[in-house]
N, C-alpha and C positions, 0 to 999 in steps of 0.2 A: 640585628646590628646594634648591640647596645653597649660594646667596650671602646671608649674614646681614647685614641692614641695621645698620649701626653707631650709627644713632640708636634705633629702635624695636625692635631685636632679630628683626626679623620675617625668616624664611627666603623668600628669593625665589628666581626661576628662575636657571640659572646665566648665561643670556645677558642677562639683564636689566641695564639701565644706571642705573636708578631705582628706589628702593623703591615697591612697589604700594601701600603703606599711607601713609607719610608723604612720599613725593617725593624722599627724600634721595639723593644719588649713591652708586651701588654700585661706582663705579670702584675705590675703594682698599679695598673691603671684602673682606678675604682669610679672614674665618671662614666655615666651612663647616658642614653639617649633620654631616659625619664629624668635625669638630673638637669639635662640642658633644657627640659620642657619646663621644668618648676619655675625659673626666673621668667620665662616666657608668659606663662599663666599669670604670673604675678604682676609683670608689666600690663597685660591686657586687662585685669582687674582693677587696678589702679586707674587706668584710664577710663573704664567704665565707670568708676566710682567719680572721678573727677568730672567726666562730662554730665553725671547726673547732678551733682553738686551745681555745676555751671548753669544747667537748665532750671534748676529751683531757683537759683539765684536772679536769672533773668525775669523768671515769672512773678517773682516776689518783687523786683523793682518794677516791673510794669505794673502790678496791681498797686503798690503803694503809689506810683506816680498818677494813677487814676484817682485814688483817693485825695491826694495832696493838691490836686488841680482844680477841685472843686469845693464851694463853699457849702458847709452844713447848714442844716436847717436851724431857724431862729428858735427860741423857747415856746412861742406862742403857735408856730407851724408844726412843732414837735406834737403839742398837745392836741391840735386838730388830726394829727395823722394818729396818734394814740386812739383818739374818739372812734377814727373810721375802723381801725383795727378792732376795737371792742364791739363795733357793729356788726362785724363779720364773725367774731367769735360768739355773739348773742344770737346770731342766725344759723349757727350749725356748721360755719366753715372753719372749724378749728385746725385743721391741717395748714389752710392756707393763713390763718392768722398766726400760727407758731412760726411758720416761714418769715413772715413780716417782721414778728416781734423779735425772733432770737437770731436771724441770720441777714436781714436786709441792712445795708448802710445807706441811709438816705441822704441825699445831697439835695441842694436849692438851686443848683445851675450846673450845666453842662461840664464833664471833664474835658481833658485835650482830644479823647476818642470820639465823644459823641459831638462836639463842636465841630469835627471834620465830616460829619455826615448832615446832609439836608434833611429837615423835619417838617412836617406840615400838619397843624391841627393836633399837637401833641400835648397831652396833659402830663406825660410822663414816660420814662423810658428806663429800661433794665439793661445791666451789663451782665450776661450770662457768661461764665459761670461765676463771676466775682460777686455777685449778689448786691451790686450798687445799684440802687434805685434812685433815679433823679425825678424829683417832683418840681415841675415848671410853676412859674406863678399862675398859670390858668387853673391850676388844680386847686389854688386857694381862692381863686376869683369867682369863677364860675358855677361850681356846684351848688345847689340850693341848701344841702345840708350834708351831715355826715355820711348819710347812707348813699348819697351820690359819690363823694370821696371814697367810700367803702368798694363801690362798684369799679372805680378806676384802680384800687390798689388789690382788687381780687382778680383784675386782668393781668397786672403786673406780677402778682404771686405765681401766676401760671408760667410766665415767662422765667421766674427765679427757679421752677422746677423743669425748666427746659423746652417748655410749650413753644410752637411758632405762634405768629399771628392769627392764623387761621383757628388753631385750636383755642387759643386765650378768647378770642371775639365769641367763639360758638360756646364756650363754657359759660361766659358771663351772660351771655344774652338767654341761654337756656335755663339759667338758675336766677335770673333776675326776681322771679316772683318770691322764690325762698328769701332773698335779700330784702325782699319789701320795697325794691325799686319798679315800681309799676307804671304803666302808661297812664292810670287813672290819676295819678298824683303828679307824675313828672312830664307828661306830655309836653308842656309849655317851656321845659329847661332846654337851654341851649346845651347842656352836656348830654341829655337824652336823644335830642335830635342828631347831635354829632355821632355820638356813638352808635346810635341805629344806622345811619348812613354808613359809617366805617365798618359796622358787622355786615350790611348787605354787600358791601365792596369786597370784603374778606371772605365771606360765607354765604354766596349768592343762594345756595341750595336751600338755605332757610326762608328765602324770599321769593318762591315760586308757586305759592298755592293762590290761585285767583279767587277762590271762594272765600278766603281770610282776609282779614282788615289788612289793608296795604300789602297783601301778598304775603305777610308774615305767617310761616307755617307753625309757628310756636303759640299762636293766638288761637284762643277757643271761640269756634263761630257760636254766636248766640242762637238759641233754640226759640223760633217764632211759635207763638201760640196760635191755635187753630182759629180759623176764622178771622 
């Protein structure tokens, strides 16, 4: 049925000479069902494009509101962040350093979204996938040096890549010696103690080895000399 009656708009069989409904001649009826479908498809395509553009505009507006609602780092704070990223790069964490260097938008206070969520003992927070990294005042106050700040940024770089808390804490704790963030040097640091506690809470499987120091399965048990 692809001949459309010019009088009553009924679609008739292609070999019909007169309309089955009103009897009008179909000799000059050039409109087909395919012709009717074209504007329908065109309208659907337009609506899909419009919906896509609206979604993009909403996401962009949401993202810009997160950026605009939080204060940026000061010049001195940015220097400390760059020093910590340099530590990561020098210790072989090139991928993580590149993420932080090229894709992170650092902020010195909560945006409106972070402010709506309760936080405890947080040095930093990351909004994935917008790559907004908020560095709280404790990030600049409590770390002993750039290495400890690098440990915190290493954790946040994992969130930037989509990792959850479990994987981020596990990665940092397992790679702390590569970073140079060791118990021998930082055991008395509040950052070390807090992150160790938070790691034990989020990755308890790393701390169930009774024969290791404080149950830490990643610690090497010292070999006792004979006698």
